[in-house]
C-alpha positions in Angstrom: -23.7 200.2 163.0 -20.2 199.0 161.9 -19.7 195.1 163.0 -16.0 193.4 162.9 -16.6 190.0 162.5 -16.1 188.5 165.9 -13.8 191.6 167.1 -11.4 190.3 169.1 -13.6 186.4 170.0 -12.4 184.6 166.7 -8.7 186.3 166.2 -7.7 185.2 170.0 -10.2 181.6 169.4 -8.3 181.5 165.9 -4.6 181.6 167.9 -5.9 178.5 169.9 -5.7 175.7 167.1 -2.8 174.8 168.6 -1.3 171.3 167.5 -3.6 168.5 169.0 -0.7 166.8 170.5 -0.3 169.8 173.0 -0.6 169.4 176.5 -4.1 169.3 177.7 -5.1 172.5 179.5 -6.8 170.8 182.4 -6.9 167.3 183.9 -9.4 164.7 181.9 -12.5 164.3 184.0 -13.1 161.2 185.6 -14.6 158.5 183.2 -14.3 159.4 179.8 -14.3 156.8 177.3 -14.8 157.5 173.6 -17.8 155.3 173.3 -19.9 157.7 175.3 -21.2 160.9 173.7 -19.5 163.8 175.3 -21.3 166.5 176.4 -19.1 170.2 176.3 -21.3 172.5 179.2 -20.8 176.1 178.9 -22.2 177.9 182.3 -24.1 181.0 181.8 -23.1 184.5 183.0 -22.4 184.5 186.8 -23.4 180.8 187.1 -20.1 179.5 188.2 -20.0 182.8 191.3 -21.9 180.8 194.0 -19.8 177.3 194.8 -22.7 175.7 196.3 -24.3 176.1 192.8 -21.5 174.8 191.1 -21.2 172.2 192.6 -25.0 171.8 192.4 -25.2 171.9 188.2 -21.9 169.6 188.3 -20.0 173.0 187.0 -22.2 173.3 183.7 -24.9 175.5 184.9 -28.6 174.2 185.6 -29.4 174.5 181.6 -26.9 172.8 180.6 -26.8 170.3 183.6 -30.5 169.5 183.3 -30.0 169.0 179.5 -27.2 166.9 180.3 -29.4 164.5 182.5 -32.2 164.4 180.2 -30.2 163.3 177.1 -28.8 160.5 179.4 -32.1 159.0 180.3 -33.2 159.3 177.1 -30.4 157.2 175.6 -30.5 154.6 178.3 -34.7 154.2 178.0 -34.1 154.0 174.0 -32.1 151.2 174.7 -28.9 152.6 172.9 -25.5 151.4 174.0 -23.8 154.6 174.4 -23.9 156.8 177.8 -23.1 160.2 178.0 -19.9 161.9 179.8 -19.7 165.5 180.5 -17.2 167.9 180.6 -17.5 171.7 181.8 -15.8 174.2 180.0 -13.3 176.2 182.1 -13.6 179.9 182.1 -15.0 182.5 184.5 -18.6 182.7 182.9 -18.8 186.9 184.1 -21.5 188.1 185.3 -23.8 190.0 182.5 -22.4 193.8 182.6 -25.3 196.5 183.9 -22.9 199.6 183.8 -20.3 200.4 181.3 -17.3 200.0 183.7 -17.9 196.0 183.9 -18.2 195.9 179.8 -14.3 194.9 179.4 -14.5 192.2 182.2 -17.1 190.2 180.1 -15.6 191.0 176.9 -12.2 189.2 178.4 -14.6 186.5 179.7 -15.9 185.8 176.7 -13.0 185.6 174.6 -11.4 183.3 177.4 -14.7 181.2 177.3 -14.5 180.7 173.5 -10.9 179.9 173.4 -10.8 177.5 176.2 -14.0 175.7 174.8 -12.7 175.3 171.0 -9.2 174.0 173.0 -11.3 171.2 175.2 -13.1 169.8 172.3 -10.2 170.0 169.9 -8.3 168.0 172.1 -11.2 165.7 173.0 -11.6 165.3 168.9 -8.0 164.3 168.2 -7.8 161.7 171.2 -10.9 159.9 170.3 -10.5 160.2 166.4 -13.5 158.6 164.3 -15.2 157.4 167.7 -16.0 160.7 169.1 -19.4 161.6 169.6 -20.0 165.2 170.5 -22.7 167.7 171.8 -22.1 171.5 172.7 -24.3 172.8 175.3 -24.3 176.7 176.8 -26.3 179.2 178.0 -26.1 182.4 177.8 -22.7 184.0 177.5 -21.8 179.9 177.7 -23.7 179.7 174.2 -21.6 182.8 172.8 -18.7 180.6 173.7 -20.1 177.2 172.0 -21.2 179.6 168.9 -17.6 180.2 168.6 -17.1 177.1 168.4 -19.8 176.2 165.7 -18.1 178.9 163.8 -14.7 177.4 163.5 -15.0 173.5 163.6 -18.9 172.6 163.6 -18.9 171.1 159.8 -16.9 168.4 161.9 -19.7 165.6 161.4 -18.1 164.0 165.2 -20.2 167.4 166.4 -23.3 165.9 166.5 -25.6 168.6 167.9 -25.6 172.0 170.1 -28.0 173.7 172.0 -27.4 177.5 172.2 -29.9 179.0 174.6 -30.3 182.8 175.4 -27.2 183.3 173.1 -25.7 187.0 173.5 -24.3 186.1 169.6 -27.6 185.2 168.2 -28.1 186.4 164.4 -31.9 186.8 163.6 -32.6 185.4 161.1 -29.7 182.1 161.0 -29.6 179.0 159.6 -30.6 177.2 163.3 -33.3 175.6 164.7 -35.0 178.0 166.4 -37.4 177.7 169.8 -38.5 179.9 172.4 -40.8 183.1 172.0 -38.6 185.6 170.1 -39.5 186.7 166.7 -37.4 185.6 163.7 -36.8 187.7 160.9 -35.2 191.4 160.2 -36.1 193.9 162.0 -36.4 191.7 165.6 -34.3 191.6 168.2 -30.9 189.7 168.1 -27.8 189.3 170.6 -26.2 192.1 172.8 -22.7 190.7 171.8 -22.2 193.5 169.0 -23.4 196.3 171.4 -21.0 195.2 174.1 -17.9 195.1 171.7 -18.7 193.8 168.0 -18.8 190.3 169.1 -20.6 189.3 166.1 -20.4 185.9 164.4 -21.7 185.4 160.9 -24.5 183.0 160.2 -23.6 179.6 160.4 -23.3 177.5 157.6 -26.5 175.2 156.9 -25.2 172.1 157.9 -23.8 173.4 161.1 -27.4 175.5 161.4 -29.4 172.3 160.8 -27.5 170.6 163.8 -28.0 173.7 165.8 -30.9 174.4 168.3 -30.8 178.0 169.1 -33.8 178.8 171.9 -34.8 182.4 172.8 -37.3 184.2 174.6 -38.7 187.5 173.8 -37.4 190.7 175.1 -34.5 188.3 176.6 -31.7 191.2 177.2 -29.1 189.1 175.8 -30.6 187.3 173.4 -33.6 189.1 172.0 -31.9 192.8 172.2 -32.1 195.6 169.9 -28.7 197.6 169.7 -28.4 201.1 170.6 -27.9 203.4 174.1 -30.9 201.4 176.0 -29.4 197.9 175.7 -27.9 198.2 179.4 -31.2 199.5 180.8 -32.8 196.4 179.1 -30.3 194.1 181.3 -31.6 195.4 184.0 -35.7 195.9 183.0 -36.0 193.0 181.3 -33.3 190.7 183.5 -35.7 188.1 184.7 -36.7 187.2 181.3 -33.1 185.8 181.0 -34.6 182.8 183.4 -37.6 182.0 182.0 -36.8 178.7 179.9 -37.5 175.4 180.2 -35.3 172.1 179.2 -38.3 170.2 178.1 -38.3 172.6 175.2 -35.6 171.2 173.4 -35.6 167.5 175.0 -36.9 165.9 172.2 -35.5 168.0 169.2 -31.7 167.1 170.8 -32.4 163.2 171.1 -34.0 163.4 167.8 -30.5 164.9 166.4 -28.6 162.8 168.5 -29.9 159.4 168.3 -29.6 158.3 164.3 -25.6 158.3 165.5 -25.9 156.3 168.5 -26.6 151.8 168.2 -28.8 149.6 170.0 -28.0 147.7 172.4 -28.3 143.6 171.4 -29.8 142.8 174.7 -31.7 144.0 177.6 -29.8 145.3 180.6 -29.8 142.9 183.4 -30.0 146.1 185.6 -33.8 146.2 184.0 -34.4 142.8 183.6 -37.9 141.5 184.4 -35.9 138.7 186.1 -35.0 140.8 189.1 -38.1 140.8 191.3 -38.2 143.6 194.0 -35.8 145.9 192.3 -38.3 148.5 192.8 -39.1 147.7 196.2 -38.0 150.5 197.9 -39.9 153.1 195.9 -43.3 151.7 195.6 -46.2 152.3 197.6 -48.2 155.7 198.5 -45.5 158.6 199.2 -47.0 162.4 200.5 -44.8 165.3 201.1 -44.2 169.0 200.5 -42.1 170.6 197.9 -40.3 173.5 198.3 -39.9 175.6 194.7 -38.6 178.7 195.3 -38.8 181.3 192.4 -42.0 179.7 191.3 -45.5 181.4 191.8 -46.2 178.6 194.1 -42.7 178.1 196.5 -44.0 175.7 198.6 -47.0 173.1 198.1 -48.3 169.1 198.4 -47.7 166.2 196.7 -48.7 162.4 196.2 -46.6 160.2 194.7 -48.4 156.5 194.1 -45.8 154.4 192.3 -46.0 150.4 191.4 -43.9 148.2 189.3 -45.3 146.8 185.9 -43.1 145.1 183.5 -39.6 145.7 184.9 -40.3 149.3 185.5 -41.9 151.6 187.5 -45.3 153.7 187.1 -47.7 155.4 189.1 -49.7 158.8 189.3 -48.9 162.3 190.7 -51.1 165.0 192.2 -50.4 168.5 193.1 -53.5 169.4 194.9 -52.9 173.1 195.4 -51.1 173.8 192.0 -54.3 171.8 190.6 -52.7 169.2 188.5 -52.2 165.8 188.1 -50.6 163.4 185.8 -48.7 160.1 185.2 -45.7 158.2 186.0 -43.6 156.5 183.7 -40.2 155.2 182.9 -38.7 154.3 185.7 -34.7 153.7 185.8 -32.5 153.1 188.7 -29.0 154.6 187.5 -26.3 155.7 190.0 -28.0 154.9 193.4 -31.4 156.8 192.4 -34.7 156.2 190.6 -35.0 158.5 187.7 -38.7 158.5 186.5 -40.6 160.8 183.7 -43.8 162.8 185.3 -46.3 163.9 182.1 -49.1 166.4 183.4 -52.7 165.3 182.0 -54.6 167.4 184.1 -54.4 171.4 184.6 -51.3 171.7 182.2 -51.5 175.4 182.4 -50.2 175.1 186.2 -47.1 172.8 186.0 -44.6 172.0 183.6 -46.0 169.4 181.8 -43.1 166.9 181.3 -40.2 166.6 183.6 -37.7 164.3 184.9 -37.9 163.5 189.0 -34.7 162.2 190.7 -36.2 160.1 193.6 -33.6 158.7 196.0 -34.6 156.4 199.0 -32.9 157.6 202.4 -34.1 155.7 205.6 -37.5 155.2 205.0 -38.0 158.4 203.1 -37.9 159.5 199.2 -35.8 162.5 198.6 -37.5 164.5 195.7 -35.5 166.3 193.1 -36.6 168.4 189.5 -35.0 170.9 187.8 -37.3 172.7 185.5 -34.7 174.5 183.7 -35.8 178.1 185.6 -36.4 176.9 188.8 -35.4 174.0 191.1 -37.9 171.9 193.5 -37.0 169.5 196.4 -38.7 167.6 199.0 -38.8 164.5 201.6 -41.8 162.1 200.9 -43.1 159.9 203.3 -44.7 156.5 202.6 -48.5 156.2 203.9 -49.1 153.3 202.2 
């Protein structure tokens, strides 16, 4: 199949290289300082169609939202001085086409995403100069937009890292750091973009690919497809594969790419100082309740959390009897009115996600429980029994 490089994507993107003093395309998000790590998040196809989910995932989609939360926690726990700030890419995020008549809408959406992403990133770089530290995260169509940005300005050293999950413009092979179950190498699947209208991006330069995490699972119809008339049929047949990712897969690799560019705090944060007794009093004890997790093999299950304060943080144990898994709780950090802890499954790892971050909030004698595993969302209310 003849490929035209970026066929309609990069020509439009290139035209968006407007003077850096041009007016911003949208209002600057609140709380954006140039000493933060700015994470640009591009939602996936269809992720902006549901108003409730847009609010839940703060405009960046569930995978990017979990990735941003994880990186912020990891930076904080490692005692770096930088915070993270987020900026959603403003674009339609049109649903993946399942019929021929939808393809043009999808192509227009991809072009808009690529153009807006490049504009927003360039404006931030221009405003913050040498202080800028940027991370790009995109899922599905959002990964296509971020891939286009990397092709244009990825060599800029202020772009510290990128995560492309289920990238519709994924090359196979490429210079990227590859994760997921999709096979690498010529003859195996690649992104759906070229089949839908020659959305083709060349391999990334080595110094760009080396800071780009590309995640693709086998038979994902967006990033691991084979060009030809069967492509759209596979979009329907294998659509569930497209939502089988866990942010835990790329959590540590992303932190390892970003952390060398950060500065250690010179003093411990007062909020986490051991000189503040009872900081975790509202959370300590034994808590039980049921967790609801639509879309998982077990949609409702019991849990027991035993939490205690130790050396200025919160630790403990966790058990899910019906799932036959259990583990430990560590690294408790209070931030923005919530307690964030790391759950590490030590028994029954085949039944539960091995490592997740749990958000707990104390509300009138209860703890609300909130976990984004990447592919599903688990919530519940826990009561204190001792």
